[in-house]
C-alpha positions as CSV (number, residue, x, y, z in Angstrom):
1,M,86.9,-108.9,-55.2
2,T,87.0,-110.1,-58.9
3,V,83.8,-112.2,-60.0
4,Y,84.6,-115.0,-61.9
5,S,81.5,-117.7,-63.6
6,K,82.8,-121.1,-63.4
7,I,81.6,-124.3,-64.7
8,I,80.8,-126.7,-61.8
9,G,78.7,-129.2,-63.5
10,T,78.3,-130.8,-66.6
11,G,75.9,-133.5,-68.3
12,S,74.8,-134.9,-71.4
13,Y,72.0,-136.8,-73.1
14,L,71.7,-139.2,-76.0
15,P,68.5,-140.3,-77.8
16,A,68.3,-143.6,-77.6
17,Q,68.5,-145.0,-81.8
18,R,71.9,-145.3,-82.6
19,V,72.4,-145.1,-86.6
20,T,75.2,-146.0,-88.0
21,N,76.8,-145.4,-91.7
22,H,75.7,-149.0,-92.8
23,D,71.9,-148.0,-91.7
24,L,72.4,-144.9,-93.5
25,A,73.6,-146.3,-96.8
26,A,70.5,-149.2,-96.5
27,Q,68.6,-146.3,-96.2
28,L,69.4,-144.0,-98.8
29,G,70.2,-147.0,-101.3
30,A,66.5,-148.1,-100.9
31,K,66.1,-145.2,-103.2
32,G,68.9,-145.4,-105.0
33,I,71.1,-142.8,-103.6
34,E,74.7,-144.3,-103.3
35,T,76.9,-143.6,-100.4
36,S,78.4,-145.9,-97.9
37,D,80.9,-146.1,-95.0
38,E,84.2,-145.7,-96.4
39,W,82.9,-142.4,-98.3
40,I,81.1,-140.6,-95.1
41,V,84.2,-141.6,-92.5
42,S,86.9,-140.9,-94.9
43,R,85.1,-137.5,-96.1
44,S,83.6,-136.4,-92.1
45,G,85.2,-139.1,-89.5
46,I,81.7,-139.8,-88.7
47,S,80.8,-143.4,-88.3
48,A,77.3,-143.1,-86.2
49,R,74.8,-140.3,-85.2
50,H,71.7,-140.5,-82.5
51,Y,68.4,-139.9,-83.7
52,A,64.8,-137.9,-81.8
53,A,62.2,-140.5,-81.3
54,A,59.3,-139.2,-83.0
55,D,57.8,-137.8,-79.2
56,E,61.0,-135.6,-78.5
57,S,62.2,-132.3,-78.7
58,A,65.0,-130.1,-78.2
59,S,63.3,-129.2,-74.4
60,D,63.4,-133.4,-74.0
61,L,66.5,-133.4,-74.8
62,G,68.0,-130.5,-72.9
63,V,65.8,-131.4,-69.8
64,K,67.8,-134.5,-69.7
65,A,70.9,-133.3,-70.0
66,A,70.4,-130.6,-67.1
67,H,69.2,-132.9,-64.9
68,K,72.8,-134.8,-65.1
69,A,74.3,-131.5,-64.9
70,L,72.5,-130.0,-61.3
71,E,73.3,-133.4,-60.3
72,A,77.1,-133.0,-60.6
73,A,77.1,-129.4,-59.9
74,G,75.0,-130.1,-56.0
75,L,72.1,-128.4,-57.1
76,T,68.3,-128.1,-56.9
77,P,66.7,-126.4,-60.1
78,E,64.4,-124.1,-58.3
79,Q,68.6,-122.6,-57.5
80,I,68.8,-121.9,-60.9
81,D,68.0,-118.0,-61.6
82,L,69.0,-118.2,-65.6
83,I,68.8,-120.6,-68.0
84,I,70.1,-120.2,-71.6
85,V,69.6,-122.6,-74.4
86,A,71.5,-122.7,-78.0
87,T,69.6,-124.3,-80.4
88,S,68.5,-123.8,-84.1
89,T,65.8,-126.6,-83.8
90,P,63.5,-125.1,-81.0
91,D,60.4,-126.5,-80.1
92,F,58.0,-124.2,-81.5
93,Y,58.8,-122.9,-85.3
94,G,58.7,-118.7,-84.6
95,N,61.1,-119.5,-81.6
96,F,57.8,-118.9,-78.8
97,P,57.6,-119.9,-76.6
98,S,61.5,-120.1,-76.4
99,T,62.6,-123.5,-75.7
100,A,64.8,-122.1,-73.0
101,C,61.3,-120.9,-71.0
102,I,59.9,-124.9,-72.0
103,V,62.9,-126.3,-70.4
104,Q,62.4,-123.9,-67.1
105,D,58.5,-125.4,-66.9
106,K,60.0,-128.9,-67.2
107,L,62.5,-128.4,-64.5
108,G,59.7,-127.4,-62.4
109,I,61.8,-124.2,-61.6
110,R,59.3,-121.2,-59.9
111,N,61.5,-119.0,-59.4
112,N,60.7,-115.7,-62.2
113,G,64.1,-116.3,-62.9
114,A,65.5,-115.3,-66.6
115,A,64.8,-118.0,-69.2
116,F,65.8,-117.3,-73.3
117,D,67.4,-119.1,-76.5
118,V,70.2,-118.3,-78.1
119,A,70.7,-118.8,-82.3
120,A,74.3,-119.1,-83.8
121,V,74.1,-122.8,-84.8
122,C,77.2,-124.6,-84.3
123,S,78.5,-121.8,-82.3
124,G,75.5,-121.5,-80.7
125,F,77.6,-122.6,-77.3
126,V,80.1,-120.5,-77.2
127,Y,77.9,-117.9,-77.9
128,A,75.5,-118.9,-74.7
129,L,78.4,-119.6,-72.7
130,S,79.9,-115.8,-73.2
131,T,76.3,-114.4,-72.8
132,A,76.2,-116.2,-69.1
133,D,79.9,-115.5,-68.5
134,A,78.7,-111.4,-68.9
135,F,75.2,-112.0,-67.1
136,I,77.5,-113.1,-63.6
137,K,80.4,-110.8,-63.8
138,A,77.3,-108.0,-64.1
139,G,76.2,-109.5,-60.7
140,N,73.2,-110.3,-62.5
141,A,72.7,-113.8,-62.1
142,K,74.5,-116.5,-60.0
143,N,74.1,-119.8,-61.2
144,V,73.3,-119.9,-65.4
145,L,72.1,-123.4,-66.4
146,V,74.0,-123.3,-70.4
147,I,72.2,-126.1,-72.6
148,G,73.3,-127.1,-76.2
149,A,70.4,-128.7,-77.2
150,E,69.4,-130.3,-81.0
151,V,67.4,-132.1,-83.5
152,F,68.2,-131.7,-86.2
153,S,67.6,-135.1,-87.8
154,R,63.9,-133.1,-88.4
155,I,65.8,-130.3,-91.1
156,L,67.8,-133.0,-93.2
157,D,66.7,-133.9,-96.5
158,F,67.4,-137.6,-96.9
159,N,67.8,-137.2,-100.8
160,D,71.4,-135.4,-99.9
161,R,73.8,-137.6,-99.3
162,G,76.4,-134.5,-99.0
163,T,74.2,-132.9,-95.7
164,C,71.7,-136.0,-94.0
165,V,75.0,-138.1,-93.3
166,L,76.4,-135.6,-91.1
167,F,74.4,-134.5,-89.0
168,G,72.9,-136.2,-85.6
169,D,70.2,-135.3,-82.5
170,G,71.9,-134.4,-78.6
171,A,71.5,-132.3,-75.9
172,G,74.8,-130.9,-73.6
173,A,74.7,-129.1,-70.5
174,V,76.9,-126.8,-68.1
175,V,76.1,-125.2,-64.6
176,M,78.1,-122.2,-64.3
177,T,78.0,-120.0,-61.1
178,A,79.5,-117.2,-59.4
179,S,83.1,-118.4,-58.1
180,E,86.2,-116.2,-56.1
181,E,88.4,-118.7,-58.5
182,P,89.1,-118.2,-62.0
183,G,86.7,-120.3,-64.2
184,V,86.0,-118.4,-67.9
185,L,89.4,-116.8,-68.5
186,A,89.0,-115.3,-72.6
187,V,85.7,-115.0,-74.5
188,K,86.0,-114.2,-78.8
189,L,83.2,-113.8,-80.4
190,H,82.2,-113.1,-84.2
191,A,80.3,-113.0,-86.9
192,D,80.1,-112.0,-90.4
193,G,76.7,-112.3,-92.3
194,S,78.4,-111.8,-96.1
195,H,78.5,-115.5,-95.7
196,G,75.2,-116.5,-94.7
197,D,74.1,-117.9,-97.7
198,I,76.7,-121.2,-97.6
199,L,74.9,-122.2,-95.1
200,C,71.2,-122.6,-94.1
201,G,68.1,-123.6,-92.5
202,P,64.9,-124.0,-93.7
203,T,63.0,-120.8,-94.8
204,N,59.7,-119.5,-93.4
205,P,57.2,-120.8,-95.6
206,A,55.2,-117.4,-94.0
207,S,57.4,-115.0,-95.7
208,A,56.2,-114.6,-99.8
209,A,59.5,-112.9,-100.1
210,I,61.7,-115.7,-99.0
211,S,61.7,-118.3,-101.6
212,G,61.0,-121.8,-100.1
213,Q,63.6,-123.3,-98.8
214,K,62.6,-127.3,-96.9
215,Y,65.7,-128.4,-95.6
216,L,69.2,-127.4,-94.0
217,Y,71.7,-126.7,-96.9
218,M,74.7,-126.1,-96.8
219,D,77.8,-125.7,-99.7
220,G,80.4,-127.9,-97.5
221,Q,83.5,-126.5,-99.3
222,A,83.2,-123.4,-98.4
223,V,82.1,-123.9,-94.8
224,F,85.4,-125.8,-95.1
225,K,87.8,-123.2,-96.3
226,L,86.0,-121.0,-94.0
227,A,86.2,-122.9,-91.0
228,V,89.9,-124.0,-91.0
229,T,90.7,-120.2,-91.7
230,V,88.9,-118.8,-88.4
231,L,89.4,-121.4,-85.8
232,E,92.9,-121.0,-85.6
233,K,92.2,-117.2,-85.5
234,V,89.6,-117.0,-82.6
235,A,91.3,-119.3,-80.9
236,N,94.7,-117.5,-81.0
237,E,92.7,-114.4,-80.1
238,A,91.2,-116.0,-77.0
239,L,94.5,-117.5,-76.1
240,E,96.3,-114.0,-76.4
241,H,93.7,-112.0,-74.4
242,A,94.1,-114.7,-71.4
243,K,97.9,-113.9,-72.3
244,M,97.8,-118.1,-72.2
245,P,100.9,-120.1,-74.7
246,A,98.9,-122.4,-76.5
247,S,101.2,-125.2,-74.8
248,E,99.1,-124.3,-71.5
249,I,96.1,-126.3,-73.0
250,D,95.3,-128.9,-71.5
251,W,92.4,-129.9,-73.1
252,L,91.2,-128.4,-76.7
253,I,86.9,-129.0,-77.5
254,P,86.5,-127.9,-80.9
255,H,82.8,-128.6,-82.2
256,Q,82.3,-131.7,-84.2
257,A,82.1,-131.0,-87.2
258,N,84.6,-132.6,-89.3
259,I,87.3,-134.6,-88.4
260,R,89.9,-132.8,-91.1
261,I,88.7,-129.5,-90.0
262,M,89.9,-130.6,-86.3
263,N,92.8,-132.2,-86.8
264,G,94.3,-129.2,-88.9
265,T,93.5,-127.0,-86.0
266,A,95.0,-128.5,-83.5
267,K,98.0,-128.8,-85.7
268,K,97.7,-125.5,-86.3
269,L,97.7,-124.7,-82.6
270,G,100.4,-126.8,-81.9
271,L,98.8,-129.1,-80.4
272,P,99.3,-133.1,-80.2
273,L,96.1,-134.3,-81.4
274,E,95.9,-136.3,-77.8
275,K,94.8,-133.1,-76.8
276,M,92.1,-132.9,-78.3
277,V,88.5,-134.2,-77.1
278,V,86.5,-136.4,-80.1
279,T,83.3,-137.5,-79.9
280,V,82.3,-136.4,-84.0
281,N,83.0,-140.6,-85.0
282,E,80.2,-141.5,-82.4
283,H,77.7,-138.1,-82.2
284,G,78.3,-136.8,-85.6
285,N,78.1,-133.5,-86.0
286,T,74.9,-132.2,-83.3
287,S,75.6,-128.3,-83.9
288,A,75.1,-126.0,-80.5
289,A,75.1,-129.4,-78.7
290,S,78.3,-130.9,-80.1
291,I,80.7,-129.1,-77.3
292,P,78.9,-129.7,-74.1
293,L,78.6,-133.4,-75.6
294,A,82.1,-133.3,-75.4
295,L,83.1,-131.8,-72.7
296,D,80.5,-134.0,-70.5
297,Q,82.0,-137.0,-71.7
298,A,85.7,-135.8,-70.9
299,V,84.9,-135.0,-67.6
300,R,83.0,-137.6,-66.5
301,D,85.3,-140.3,-68.6
302,G,88.5,-138.7,-65.8
303,R,90.2,-136.8,-68.6
304,I,89.6,-133.3,-67.9
305,K,89.9,-132.6,-64.2
306,P,89.8,-129.6,-61.8
307,G,92.3,-126.9,-63.0
308,H,92.9,-127.7,-66.5
309,N,92.5,-125.3,-68.9
310,I,90.6,-126.0,-71.9
311,L,89.9,-124.1,-75.3
312,M,86.2,-124.6,-76.3
313,E,85.4,-123.1,-79.7
314,G,83.3,-123.4,-82.8
315,V,81.8,-122.2,-86.3
316,G,78.7,-122.5,-87.9
317,G,75.7,-120.6,-89.9
318,G,75.3,-117.0,-90.2
319,F,78.2,-117.0,-90.3
320,T,79.1,-117.1,-86.8
321,W,82.3,-117.9,-84.7
322,G,84.0,-117.7,-81.6
323,A,85.4,-119.3,-78.8
324,V,86.1,-119.8,-75.0
325,L,89.0,-120.5,-72.9
326,A,87.9,-121.7,-68.9
327,R,89.7,-122.8,-66.3
328,M,87.9,-125.8,-65.0
């Protein structure tokens, strides 16, 4: 019998504080930094984003999304035997204990199942999904909780209008299980470390050999140029592996970073924009959380239905990129 991994529940969580472009423009303007709603929307498609409260961590956001995904899947926390959290903003600097272990504890899981984090930035959720798929197909896990959770507001330089207006906080989660029915149909992952300098997080202050960088850094033009190239290519690789034409994709769920990149990818795949799930306007770029946030929204509003083919793809610092083609 062929064993597949299948998504059986989705969930998401956005922090209560919603910050509009007008809010940010006022905040930056008070420091003499000029920006506007029109400037931000025209370059990114973003109108608002959410910021975590001072007492909210990535694990807190992830746990709230996980509860919703577990409820949708009809499972109890104790039935989860593996937790994978994709995050670039973990609860602890140095990433130990892992955010996944903290999530396991906060969910009250005491079955000693494995838990670990994946760091691939905006590709993190796709990397985590593929890892869960491999564990299930190998018989090493039955029910896997996969979370993308980020608090990027903590690593933004609010003196840099080119980056601070783009990112937000949030979490999304899915429950994957072993199934006789087709679920994940194809996975393609890539990385090219030679482009690591175009999108970076804060450097480790304990490493004297590395120049101190306190905030996220992004070369926007370089990231844009690379993203539009690799996203089309990896999507076609996944479709080719599954022997599926692009016309059979019901929904494209790209990483929600920039509407121009997203629209360009859909057009290159020959997909109408109506088949693409878009949340970047309200969420901003939530890194590893962006795909599961968009997925959950489209599931809960009824657009994504059982049997639909969905193509999820992301690109992020590292430089990393990947795609997962799955049947709901």
